[in-house]
N, C-alpha and C positions, 0 to 999 in steps of 0.2 A: 504493500500500500504506500502510495506517495503521501507526503505531508499535506498536500492540497486536498486529498481525499479525506484525511483525518479532519481537516478544517471544515469540509463539507458536512461531515457527521456532527461536528460541534455546532455548526450553524443550524442544522435541521433538528438537533436533539436526538438523533438516532445513533446513539453511542453503543458500540459493541460491548460484550462482557469479557473479552479476552484479547490482550495485546502483548506483543514483545517489542519494546523500544530499545534500540541500540545505536551507537555512533558517538563521534567525538563532540558533537555540538550539544553539550549538556545543558547549557542555558536555555536553548529552545525546547529541549526535551522537558525540562522542569516547567517551563511556561505552559506547555500543552497539558501536562499532568494537572497543573493548577486550574487550567480552563475546564478540563473534564470534571474535576472535583467541584468547581463552582456550578457546573451544569447539573450534577447529580446529587450533591450533598448540601443540605441546608446548614448554614453557619451555626444555627442553634443546636444542632445535634452532630456536629462534625467530630467531636471527641468520641462519640459512641459509634459512629458509622464510617470512620476513616482510619485505616491502619497502615503504617509503613514498617516493613521489615528490612533491615539493612545488614549487609555483610555475608561473607561466605560461611558463617556459622549457622545461617538459616537452614533448617532441615525441612524435609517433606512433612513431618508431623507439625512443625510450626505453621506451615502454609495451610495444611488441612484444618487445623484449629480455626484459623481465620476464615477459611472458605465456608466452614460449617456454621459459623456465627450468623445469626439472622439480624436484619436491620432493626434498630431500636427507634420506635416512634417515627419511622420513615419508610419510604418505599425502596430505597437503594442503599447499598453498602459498597465501599470501595477499598481495595487492598493494593498496595504497591510493594513489590518485592525487588529490592535494589541490589545489584551486583552479587547475587547469590552464587553464580558460577555453576548452577545445577545443569544447565544445558550445554556446558562445555565437555561433558563426559557422559555418553549414553550408557556406559557400562555400570554406573553406580545404581545402588538401590533407590536413592533419592530421585534420580531421573525417572526411573520406571514408575515409582509411586506417584510422582507429580504428574506425569503424562496421563496416568489412569484417572487422576483427580480432575485434570483439565478437560477430559473427554465428556464430562457430565456436570458442568457448572450450573448453579441455580440462576434463574433469570434475573434475580434482584442484584446480582453481584457484578461489579466491574473489577477485574483482576489484571494488573499490569506488571509485567516483569521488565526490568531495565538492566542494561549492561553498558558500561562505558566502552569496554573493549570486548569484542566478540570475534573469534577466529572464523574467517569466511569458510574455511575448510569444514567447519562444524555445522554448516547450514542444514544438513540432513537432520540434525537433532531438533530442528524447529518445525518439523512436519506437522506436529500437533497444532501449532499456531496457524499454519496454512489451512488446515482442515477445520479448526473450530474457532479461529479468531483472525488476527491480522498482525503482520510484521511491519514495523515502520523504522526506517533507517534515518538517523539524524546526522547528515553530513554538514559541513560548513556551507552556509548559504552563498550563492554567487554575489559578487559586488553590487550588481544592480538592485537585488532584493535588499541587501544591507543598507544601501543608500536610501531606499524608500522607507525602510524601517527607522533609520536615524532621522530622516526628514520629518516623519510623523511624530517622533519623540520630541523633537525641537519645536514643531508646530504646536503641540499640545501645551508647551510651556511659553507660547507666545514669542518664539525665537525664529528668525529666518537665517538660512545659510544656503549658499550657492552649491550647485551640484559638484562643481570642481573642488570645492572645499571638503565636501563629504567624501569624494573620491580620494583626496589627499589624506584624510583622516583614516580611511580604510587601508591605504597603502602603508601608512605609518604603523598602525595597530595590528594589522592582520585581520583575519576573518572571524576571530573568536567573538561571539556576541557578548560574552561576559566581560571581556577586555574593553570592547567598544562601549558597553554600558557604563563601565567605570570611568572611561575618558569623557563620555558625554556628561556625567555628573560633575566631573572636574571643570569642564567648560562652563556649565551652568553657574557654578560657584564663582568662577573667574570673571565672567561678563556681568554678573549682578543684574542690574535693572536694564542694561542695554538689550535691545531687541535683535540686533544684527551680529552674527558671529562671523569673524573675518579670518582670512588666511593667517594673519599675524597672531590672532588668538590661538589658533590650532598649533602654530609653530611654538608658541610660548608655553603651552600647557600639555599638549598631547605627548605621551611617552611613546618612543619607538618600541615595537615588539622585538623579541629576540630574533624572530625570523627576518625582520627588516634589517636588523643589525648584522646578521650573518650575510645577507645579500650585499650589504655595504662593505663588509670585510672582504668578500670575494671581488667586488668592484675595485677596491683599493689594491688588492693583490694583483689583479689584471693590469692596473695602471702603474704598478711598482711603487705605490705610495705607502711606505712603511709607517709613517706617522698616522695616516688615516686608519691603517689596520690596528695599530696599538691603541689609538684613541677609542676605537669601538670596543676593543677587548677590555680596556680599562673601565669604560662606561658600564659594560656588563658585569664586571667584577664589583664595581661600586654599588650596583643595584642588587647584588646578592645572588647573581646567577651561579648555578652549579658548574664548575669547570669541566666536570665529566660530561655534562650535557652539552656544553659548548664544543668540546672535542668531537662528540658524536655528531652534532649538527653540522659542523664544518665538513667532516668526512662524508656524511650523508649527502650534503649539497654537492660535493665534488663528484660523488657517485651518480647523482641525478644529472649533473652537467655532462658526464661521460655518456650516460644513456641517451640524453637528448641529442648530443652531438652525433652519435651513431645513427639515431633514428632520422635525423635531418639528412645524413649522408644517404640513407635509404629512400630519400625523397618523400617522407611522410609529412603530411600537413600538421600544423601545430594543434589543430583540433583532434586529429588522430593520436598525436603524441600524448595529449591530455588523458586519453583512455588507458595509458600504461601506468597511471598513478592510481593508488587506492588510499584514500578517496581521490576521486578525479580532481585535478588541480584546475583552478579558474584560468581563463585565457590570459589575464595579465601576468600571472605567475609563470605560465609556460612561455609567454613572450620574453619575460625577463631571463628565464633559464636559457632560452634559445640565443638571445643576444650575448649572454655571458659565455656560453659554450664556444662561440666563434672566436673568443679571445684567448683560448687555450688550445694547445695541441692535444690530440688523443693520447699520445705517449705520456705527456705531462700529467693528464688527468688519471691515467691508469697508475702511474708511479706514485702520485700524491694520495690517491685513494687508499693505496696499500700502506702508506707511511703512517696514517692515523693510528691504526691498531698497534704499530710498533711502539709509539709513544704511550698508548694506553697500557700496553704490557709492561713498560718501564715503570709506570706509576704503580701498577699492581704488585710488582716485585719490590717496591720500595726504593727504586733507584732515583725517581724524580718526584718532586712535589707536583700536585695536580695543575696548579696555575703555571708553574715553570714549564710543564709539558705542553700546555696550550701555547705558550709564548714561543717555545722552541719549534713547535709544529708550524706556527705562523711564520717564523723566520725562514724555515725550510721552504715554505710555500712561496715566499717572496723571491727565492733564488730561481727565477724562471729561466 
């Protein structure tokens, strides 16, 4: 099921009684759960008729207990089971018991399972949802939808902002709705009573995402600008980023550049290249990767992609400090 189909159910009030929600866009997922709850459960009796079970310690018996509970002074009951991991392994007793339970749910119940990470190879384990309910994947929204969403948020607060400024904000922050919402609130506080939000406001307030900073690290490496590289690394260090994550992101970005470069050599369009990423990357990110890939040789990208794990191994063996390893890797990358 597409998110727009779920929206149609919400609009019509014809909400199903079994769902599996998964994907990286947790902010949007939580928003949809709240919308379903608002549709089904009265605020007056929410404590009696809404239950959330969290974590991998959730068992089949925990779920069965909530499924068997009847609504209290209401027509509907809602249960959300978050990150249980039950559907990641079809060989467990919990999986079999839960599937049997889901095959015959009472009409008054809306039961939603959510997973932030779900292995695509395990999709066969979700057959019960295909048969008795619906599966909804929450990938990052494309920039055009995010622009409309942000524009509506600002309009609701009596603020105006140009489309190019919204685009700039998304380029800086990335596509995480949670991050964008935080930056939106920062902008509201910054402009105060002013009704127009400018490019200068965004430049002054909005923080760059780690992904944006990694892009800029690669840009500076391509241009041979060591100061730019180390300025970005220092900014990430000062903001509390994990150096292990930074190392992994740089290596992953080089691997992506290598893949994109090879696909471009095979004459694939950028739209086709986007399909090679899971989740699919938006056009502006693929365009950026394509542009960057042209600035490096295939031999360099292969060699430098393999260098990252060497520095990681040195950290694990205690030979290097984590941030020293990141800086040494960056120095090696600059020797084009």
